[in-house]
C-alpha positions as CSV (number, residue, x, y, z in Angstrom):
1,X,139.8,-26.9,90.7
2,X,138.4,-30.4,89.8
3,X,138.2,-31.4,86.0
4,X,135.9,-33.9,84.4
5,X,136.3,-35.0,80.9
6,X,133.1,-35.9,79.5
7,X,132.0,-37.8,76.4
8,X,134.5,-40.8,76.9
9,X,134.1,-43.3,73.8
10,X,137.0,-45.3,74.6
11,X,140.0,-46.6,76.0
12,X,142.4,-44.5,74.8
13,X,141.2,-40.9,75.3
14,X,140.1,-42.2,79.2
15,X,143.1,-43.4,80.0
16,X,144.8,-39.8,78.1
17,X,142.1,-38.1,80.2
18,X,143.7,-40.1,83.4
19,X,147.3,-39.3,82.4
20,X,146.6,-35.8,81.7
21,X,144.8,-35.4,85.5
22,X,141.4,-35.7,84.9
23,X,139.1,-36.5,87.9
24,X,136.0,-37.4,86.6
25,X,135.0,-39.1,83.3
26,X,131.7,-38.9,81.8
27,X,129.8,-41.9,80.0
28,X,127.3,-40.6,77.7
29,X,123.7,-43.0,78.0
30,X,121.8,-40.9,76.0
31,X,121.4,-43.1,72.6
32,X,120.5,-39.5,70.6
33,X,123.8,-38.1,71.3
34,X,126.7,-37.9,68.8
35,X,129.1,-39.2,72.3
36,X,126.6,-42.0,73.5
37,X,128.3,-45.4,74.7
38,X,127.1,-49.0,75.3
39,X,126.9,-49.7,78.9
40,X,128.6,-52.9,77.8
41,X,131.5,-50.7,76.1
42,X,132.0,-48.7,78.9
43,X,132.4,-51.5,81.5
44,X,135.2,-52.7,79.6
45,X,136.9,-49.1,79.4
46,X,135.8,-48.5,83.4
47,X,137.1,-52.0,84.2
48,X,140.7,-51.0,82.9
49,X,141.1,-47.4,84.6
50,X,143.2,-46.6,87.7
51,X,141.5,-46.7,91.2
52,X,140.7,-43.1,92.4
53,X,138.5,-41.3,88.9
54,X,135.0,-40.9,89.5
55,X,133.0,-42.5,86.8
56,X,129.9,-40.2,85.9
57,X,127.2,-42.1,84.0
58,X,124.7,-39.0,82.1
59,X,121.3,-39.9,81.7
60,X,118.1,-38.7,79.7
61,X,115.0,-39.7,80.9
62,X,115.7,-43.0,82.3
63,X,113.5,-44.2,84.7
64,X,115.8,-44.5,88.4
65,X,115.8,-48.3,87.8
66,X,117.2,-47.8,84.6
67,X,119.6,-45.3,85.8
68,X,120.6,-47.7,88.9
69,X,121.1,-50.6,86.6
70,X,123.1,-48.9,84.2
71,X,125.1,-48.1,87.1
72,X,125.8,-51.0,88.7
73,X,126.0,-53.3,85.2
74,X,129.1,-50.2,84.5
75,X,130.2,-49.6,88.3
76,X,129.5,-46.3,87.2
77,X,130.2,-44.1,90.2
78,X,127.9,-41.1,90.0
79,X,124.6,-40.7,88.0
80,X,124.7,-37.1,86.6
81,X,120.8,-36.5,85.5
82,X,120.6,-34.3,82.6
83,X,116.7,-34.4,82.3
84,X,114.2,-32.1,84.6
85,X,113.5,-34.4,86.9
86,X,110.9,-34.4,90.5
87,X,112.0,-35.2,93.9
88,X,110.5,-38.6,93.7
89,X,112.7,-39.3,90.8
90,X,115.9,-38.2,93.2
91,X,114.4,-39.7,96.2
92,X,114.1,-43.4,94.3
93,X,117.7,-43.6,93.3
94,X,120.5,-45.7,95.0
95,X,123.2,-44.6,93.0
96,X,124.9,-40.8,94.3
97,X,123.8,-38.4,92.0
98,X,124.1,-35.3,90.5
99,X,121.3,-32.8,89.6
100,X,122.2,-30.9,86.2
101,X,120.7,-27.3,86.0
102,X,120.7,-26.2,82.4
103,X,120.1,-22.1,82.8
104,X,118.4,-20.0,80.4
105,X,118.4,-17.0,83.5
106,X,120.6,-16.0,86.2
107,X,117.9,-17.2,88.4
108,X,118.2,-20.8,87.0
109,X,121.8,-21.2,88.5
110,X,120.3,-20.4,92.1
111,X,118.1,-23.7,91.7
112,X,119.7,-26.7,94.3
113,X,121.6,-23.9,95.8
114,X,122.4,-26.2,99.0
115,X,124.0,-29.0,96.6
116,X,126.9,-29.5,94.6
117,X,125.0,-29.8,91.5
118,X,125.9,-29.1,87.6
119,X,125.4,-25.8,85.9
120,X,125.0,-26.1,82.2
121,X,123.6,-23.4,79.3
122,X,120.3,-24.7,78.0
123,X,120.4,-26.4,74.4
124,X,117.9,-28.7,72.9
125,X,120.4,-31.0,72.2
126,X,121.1,-32.0,76.1
127,X,124.9,-31.0,76.4
128,X,128.1,-31.2,74.3
129,X,126.8,-28.3,72.3
130,X,129.4,-26.0,73.1
131,X,126.9,-23.1,74.3
132,X,128.6,-20.8,76.7
133,X,126.7,-19.3,80.3
134,X,126.9,-15.7,80.9
135,X,129.7,-15.8,83.8
136,X,128.6,-12.1,84.9
137,X,125.6,-14.5,86.3
138,X,128.2,-15.7,88.8
139,X,129.2,-12.5,89.9
140,X,129.0,-12.1,94.3
141,X,127.5,-15.6,93.8
142,X,129.0,-18.7,96.1
143,X,130.1,-20.9,93.5
144,X,132.1,-23.3,95.4
145,X,129.2,-25.7,95.1
146,X,129.2,-25.8,91.2
147,X,130.4,-27.0,88.5
148,X,130.3,-25.5,85.2
149,X,129.8,-27.1,81.7
150,X,129.1,-25.3,78.9
151,X,131.3,-23.5,75.9
152,X,134.5,-24.0,78.2
153,X,138.1,-24.2,76.7
154,X,141.4,-24.2,77.7
155,X,142.1,-20.1,76.8
156,X,138.3,-19.2,78.9
157,X,139.2,-21.0,82.0
158,X,141.6,-17.8,83.0
159,X,138.1,-15.8,83.5
160,X,136.6,-19.0,85.3
161,X,138.4,-18.9,87.7
162,X,137.9,-16.1,89.9
163,X,134.8,-17.6,90.9
164,X,136.2,-21.0,92.7
165,X,134.0,-23.3,91.0
166,X,133.8,-26.8,92.4
167,X,135.1,-27.9,89.1
168,X,134.3,-27.6,85.6
169,X,132.9,-30.5,82.8
170,X,134.2,-30.0,79.3
171,X,133.6,-32.4,76.2
172,X,133.4,-30.7,72.6
173,X,136.3,-28.1,72.9
174,X,139.0,-31.0,73.3
175,X,137.8,-33.2,70.8
176,X,139.1,-33.5,67.3
177,X,135.7,-34.6,65.9
178,X,132.6,-35.8,68.2
179,X,133.0,-38.3,70.2
180,X,136.8,-38.6,69.6
181,X,139.4,-36.5,72.4
182,X,142.6,-34.6,71.4
183,X,144.9,-35.4,73.7
184,X,146.4,-32.0,73.4
185,X,143.3,-30.1,73.7
186,X,143.0,-32.3,76.9
187,X,145.9,-31.9,78.4
188,X,146.4,-28.1,77.8
189,X,142.4,-27.6,79.6
190,X,143.7,-29.7,82.5
191,X,146.6,-28.1,83.2
192,X,145.4,-24.6,82.9
193,X,142.5,-25.5,85.2
194,X,144.5,-26.8,87.5
195,X,147.5,-24.4,87.8
């Protein structure tokens, strides 16, 4: 199972996550988030990362041009669109992207079912809330194109594995405080996800 550590705000956390086996790192370009990072700072971190790590840029309410410009400037390799955007928005993007479903009901998670997508629990604050989805919603469903987010921690991964999700995305449960990762929690989470 692939693992994304989201809400990276400093080089130490980024390198610790990569060292522990993270497949992707998430950078939050949403000013209202406690994990917000400026494009300039993200660029400095990304410049020092080893190869073969996906650099994911998280956006809320940006235009396609703003999204592409930030990804080009920072060298982020994937845009994670964390708001309800229409098809014209996605068609205008030049950057490879991942749609986010902020699920309130079981029916929500069936949207975009033929595409890779990230499924998170709905919350007003757009991610990083630690709110957990009802895993029973995924019973008898093909989860091979779903990246699961929301309220995950090292302990719940044992329950999660049976669904064969493509990957998991974690932020708040591997932090010492908002915006600062805890290297031991990161290591334990990744080890559990990949064992």
